[in-house]
C-alpha positions in Angstrom: 23.0 -21.6 9.6 24.9 -18.5 10.3 28.0 -17.4 7.9 31.1 -18.3 9.8 32.1 -14.6 10.3 28.8 -13.5 11.4 28.6 -16.9 13.7 32.0 -15.8 15.2 31.0 -12.3 16.1 27.7 -13.2 17.5 29.2 -16.0 19.6 32.0 -13.4 20.9 29.0 -11.1 22.0 26.8 -13.7 23.7 29.5 -15.1 25.6 30.7 -11.6 26.8 27.1 -11.4 28.0 26.9 -14.4 29.8 30.1 -13.6 31.4 28.8 -10.3 32.6 25.6 -12.2 33.9 27.9 -14.6 35.7 30.0 -11.6 37.3 26.9 -9.9 38.5 25.6 -13.0 40.3 28.9 -14.4 41.8 27.9 -13.7 45.3 24.8 -16.0 44.9 26.1 -18.7 42.7 29.5 -20.5 41.8 30.4 -20.2 38.1 32.3 -22.2 35.9 33.4 -20.9 32.3 35.6 -22.9 30.0 36.5 -22.4 26.5 37.8 -25.3 24.5 38.7 -26.4 21.1 35.2 -26.1 19.3 33.1 -25.1 22.3 32.5 -22.6 25.0 30.7 -23.7 28.3 29.1 -21.9 31.6 28.0 -23.9 34.3 26.0 -22.2 37.0 25.7 -23.7 40.7 23.5 -21.6 42.9 24.5 -21.4 46.5 20.4 -20.9 47.7 18.5 -24.5 47.8 15.5 -24.8 45.6 17.2 -22.8 42.4 17.9 -24.3 39.4 21.5 -25.1 38.2 22.3 -24.6 34.5 25.0 -25.7 32.2 25.0 -24.1 28.8 27.6 -25.2 25.9 27.7 -23.3 22.8 29.5 -25.4 20.0 31.3 -24.1 16.8 29.3 -26.6 14.7 26.3 -23.8 15.5 24.5 -26.1 18.0 24.0 -26.0 21.7 23.4 -28.1 24.6 21.5 -27.2 27.6 21.2 -28.7 31.1 18.5 -27.1 33.5 18.1 -29.2 36.8 18.0 -32.6 36.0 16.8 -32.1 32.3 19.1 -32.0 29.0 18.5 -30.6 25.6 21.5 -31.8 23.2 22.2 -31.2 19.9 19.9 -28.0 19.2 20.4 -25.8 16.5 21.5 -22.1 17.1 18.8 -20.0 15.4 19.0 -16.8 17.6 21.7 -15.9 20.0 19.4 -13.7 22.0 17.9 -16.8 23.3 20.8 -17.4 25.5 20.9 -14.2 27.6 17.1 -14.5 28.2 17.3 -18.4 29.3 20.0 -17.2 31.9 18.0 -14.1 33.2 15.1 -16.5 33.4 17.1 -19.1 35.1 18.5 -16.6 37.6 15.0 -15.0 38.2 13.5 -18.2 39.0 11.2 -18.3 36.0 11.9 -21.7 35.4 9.2 -24.8 35.9 9.3 -28.5 35.5 5.8 -30.0 34.6 5.2 -33.6 35.4 2.1 -35.4 33.7 1.2 -38.0 35.7 -1.5 -40.8 35.4 -4.5 -39.8 37.8 -5.3 -43.5 38.2 -1.8 -44.9 38.8 0.3 -42.0 39.4 2.7 -43.2 37.0 4.7 -40.5 35.2 4.2 -40.0 31.6 6.0 -36.9 30.6 8.0 -33.9 31.9 8.0 -30.4 30.3 10.5 -27.9 31.0 9.0 -24.5 30.7 11.2 -21.2 30.8 9.1 -18.2 31.1 10.8 -14.9 29.7 10.2 -11.6 31.2 8.5 -10.3 28.0 5.7 -13.1 28.6 7.1 -15.4 25.7 7.9 -19.0 26.8 10.4 -21.6 25.7 8.9 -25.0 26.3 10.4 -28.7 25.7 8.5 -31.8 26.6 9.8 -35.2 26.6 7.8 -38.8 27.5 9.3 -40.4 30.4 8.4 -43.1 33.1 6.6 -46.1 32.7 3.5 -44.8 31.1 5.4 -43.0 28.4 4.0 -44.8 25.4 0.5 -44.4 26.5 -1.6 -41.9 24.8 -3.1 -39.0 26.8 -6.5 -40.0 28.1 -8.0 -36.9 29.6 -7.2 -38.4 33.1 -3.8 -37.1 33.5 -2.7 -34.7 36.4 0.4 -32.6 36.6 2.6 -31.6 39.2 4.7 -28.1 38.6 8.1 -28.0 40.5 8.9 -24.1 40.4 12.4 -23.1 41.2 13.5 -19.9 43.2 15.6 -16.8 42.1 19.4 -17.0 42.7 19.2 -13.7 44.8 16.2 -12.8 47.1 
Protein backbone atom coordinates (compact mmCIF):
# COMPACT_ATOMS: atom_id res chain seq x y z
CA UNK A 1 0.00 0.00 0.00
CA UNK A 2 1.03 3.57 -0.59
CA UNK A 3 1.57 5.93 2.36
CA UNK A 4 -1.42 8.30 2.55
CA UNK A 5 0.41 11.42 1.34
CA UNK A 6 1.98 9.59 -1.62
CA UNK A 7 -1.37 8.03 -2.48
CA UNK A 8 -3.15 11.39 -2.47
CA UNK A 9 -0.49 12.98 -4.69
CA UNK A 10 -0.54 10.07 -7.16
CA UNK A 11 -4.34 10.06 -7.17
CA UNK A 12 -4.44 13.79 -7.93
CA UNK A 13 -1.97 13.35 -10.80
CA UNK A 14 -3.84 10.44 -12.40
CA UNK A 15 -7.22 12.16 -12.11
CA UNK A 16 -5.76 15.18 -13.95
CA UNK A 17 -4.37 12.84 -16.63
CA UNK A 18 -7.73 11.11 -17.05
CA UNK A 19 -9.62 14.41 -17.09
CA UNK A 20 -7.28 15.68 -19.84
CA UNK A 21 -7.86 12.41 -21.77
CA UNK A 22 -11.62 12.95 -21.53
CA UNK A 23 -11.34 16.57 -22.65
CA UNK A 24 -9.35 15.56 -25.76
CA UNK A 25 -12.05 13.06 -26.72
CA UNK A 26 -15.12 15.13 -25.84
CA UNK A 27 -16.20 15.25 -29.51
CA UNK A 28 -16.43 11.44 -29.81
CA UNK A 29 -17.66 10.36 -26.37
CA UNK A 30 -19.77 11.50 -23.46
CA UNK A 31 -17.88 11.65 -20.18
CA UNK A 32 -19.17 11.80 -16.65
CA UNK A 33 -16.61 12.65 -13.98
CA UNK A 34 -17.65 12.63 -10.34
CA UNK A 35 -15.81 12.99 -7.08
CA UNK A 36 -17.43 11.97 -3.84
CA UNK A 37 -16.51 11.06 -0.34
CA UNK A 38 -13.93 8.33 -0.73
CA UNK A 39 -13.87 7.98 -4.53
CA UNK A 40 -13.25 9.55 -7.96
CA UNK A 41 -15.11 8.15 -10.99
CA UNK A 42 -14.93 8.61 -14.74
CA UNK A 43 -17.40 7.06 -17.19
CA UNK A 44 -16.83 7.13 -20.94
CA UNK A 45 -19.73 6.45 -23.30
CA UNK A 46 -18.45 6.69 -26.88
CA UNK A 47 -20.80 7.85 -29.61
CA UNK A 48 -19.39 5.52 -32.29
CA UNK A 49 -21.04 2.08 -32.47
CA UNK A 50 -18.68 -0.82 -31.82
CA UNK A 51 -16.52 1.03 -29.31
CA UNK A 52 -15.89 0.03 -25.69
CA UNK A 53 -17.55 1.99 -22.90
CA UNK A 54 -15.53 2.31 -19.72
CA UNK A 55 -16.13 3.22 -16.10
CA UNK A 56 -13.24 3.54 -13.68
CA UNK A 57 -13.62 4.21 -9.96
CA UNK A 58 -10.53 5.08 -7.94
CA UNK A 59 -11.19 4.68 -4.25
CA UNK A 60 -9.52 6.17 -1.20
CA UNK A 61 -9.11 2.69 0.28
CA UNK A 62 -6.43 2.21 -2.44
CA UNK A 63 -8.64 -0.03 -4.57
CA UNK A 64 -10.25 0.42 -7.94
CA UNK A 65 -13.28 -0.85 -9.84
CA UNK A 66 -13.24 -1.10 -13.63
CA UNK A 67 -16.02 -1.81 -16.10
CA UNK A 68 -15.22 -2.45 -19.77
CA UNK A 69 -18.21 -3.16 -22.00
CA UNK A 70 -20.18 -5.79 -20.04
CA UNK A 71 -17.26 -7.01 -17.91
CA UNK A 72 -16.65 -5.84 -14.33
CA UNK A 73 -13.51 -5.97 -12.18
CA UNK A 74 -14.08 -4.86 -8.62
CA UNK A 75 -12.10 -4.49 -5.43
CA UNK A 76 -8.72 -4.53 -7.23
CA UNK A 77 -5.67 -3.24 -5.38
CA UNK A 78 -4.03 -0.11 -6.82
CA UNK A 79 -0.42 -1.14 -7.42
CA UNK A 80 0.61 1.30 -10.15
CA UNK A 81 -1.16 4.52 -11.06
CA UNK A 82 0.34 4.45 -14.58
CA UNK A 83 -2.00 1.57 -15.37
CA UNK A 84 -5.05 3.85 -15.46
CA UNK A 85 -3.82 6.23 -18.15
CA UNK A 86 -2.64 3.24 -20.20
CA UNK A 87 -6.06 1.59 -19.87
CA UNK A 88 -7.83 4.77 -20.96
CA UNK A 89 -5.53 5.14 -23.99
CA UNK A 90 -6.05 1.49 -24.97
CA UNK A 91 -9.83 1.77 -24.62
CA UNK A 92 -10.05 4.89 -26.77
CA UNK A 93 -7.66 3.38 -29.36
CA UNK A 94 -9.78 0.22 -29.67
CA UNK A 95 -7.15 -2.11 -28.24
CA UNK A 96 -9.67 -4.07 -26.16
CA UNK A 97 -10.83 -7.62 -26.90
CA UNK A 98 -13.34 -9.92 -25.27
CA UNK A 99 -12.34 -13.53 -25.91
CA UNK A 100 -15.06 -16.09 -25.30
CA UNK A 101 -14.06 -19.73 -24.82
CA UNK A 102 -16.77 -22.11 -26.02
CA UNK A 103 -17.17 -25.85 -26.08
CA UNK A 104 -16.57 -27.06 -29.63
CA UNK A 105 -19.16 -29.80 -29.16
CA UNK A 106 -22.05 -27.82 -27.72
CA UNK A 107 -21.18 -24.16 -28.27
CA UNK A 108 -21.72 -23.58 -24.56
CA UNK A 109 -19.83 -20.73 -22.94
CA UNK A 110 -16.99 -21.69 -20.58
CA UNK A 111 -15.05 -18.47 -19.96
CA UNK A 112 -14.63 -14.84 -20.96
CA UNK A 113 -11.22 -13.19 -21.11
CA UNK A 114 -10.94 -9.41 -21.20
CA UNK A 115 -7.69 -8.39 -22.87
CA UNK A 116 -6.27 -4.85 -22.93
CA UNK A 117 -3.38 -4.44 -25.36
CA UNK A 118 -1.15 -1.50 -24.46
CA UNK A 119 0.74 0.48 -27.08
CA UNK A 120 4.09 -0.76 -25.74
CA UNK A 121 3.10 -4.35 -26.58
CA UNK A 122 2.26 -5.38 -23.01
CA UNK A 123 -1.20 -6.68 -22.14
CA UNK A 124 -3.50 -6.80 -19.13
CA UNK A 125 -5.75 -9.80 -19.13
CA UNK A 126 -8.40 -11.15 -16.78
CA UNK A 127 -10.38 -14.36 -17.31
CA UNK A 128 -13.54 -15.40 -15.56
CA UNK A 129 -15.38 -18.65 -15.86
CA UNK A 130 -18.87 -18.05 -17.20
CA UNK A 131 -21.81 -19.75 -18.77
CA UNK A 132 -23.37 -23.17 -18.37
CA UNK A 133 -20.08 -25.05 -18.83
CA UNK A 134 -17.91 -22.92 -16.55
CA UNK A 135 -17.12 -25.77 -14.18
CA UNK A 136 -15.86 -28.16 -16.85
CA UNK A 137 -12.08 -28.51 -17.22
CA UNK A 138 -10.42 -27.51 -20.50
CA UNK A 139 -10.70 -30.49 -22.83
CA UNK A 140 -8.62 -29.43 -25.83
CA UNK A 141 -11.78 -29.14 -27.88
CA UNK A 142 -12.56 -25.54 -27.00
CA UNK A 143 -12.94 -22.78 -29.57
CA UNK A 144 -12.46 -19.09 -29.04
CA UNK A 145 -14.48 -16.19 -30.36
CA UNK A 146 -12.83 -12.76 -30.27
CA UNK A 147 -14.91 -9.57 -30.04
CA UNK A 148 -12.69 -6.59 -30.93
CA UNK A 149 -13.66 -2.99 -30.28
CA UNK A 150 -13.21 0.04 -32.53
CA UNK A 151 -11.32 3.25 -31.69
CA UNK A 152 -13.37 6.15 -30.32
CA UNK A 153 -12.19 8.44 -33.13
CA UNK A 154 -11.49 7.39 -36.70
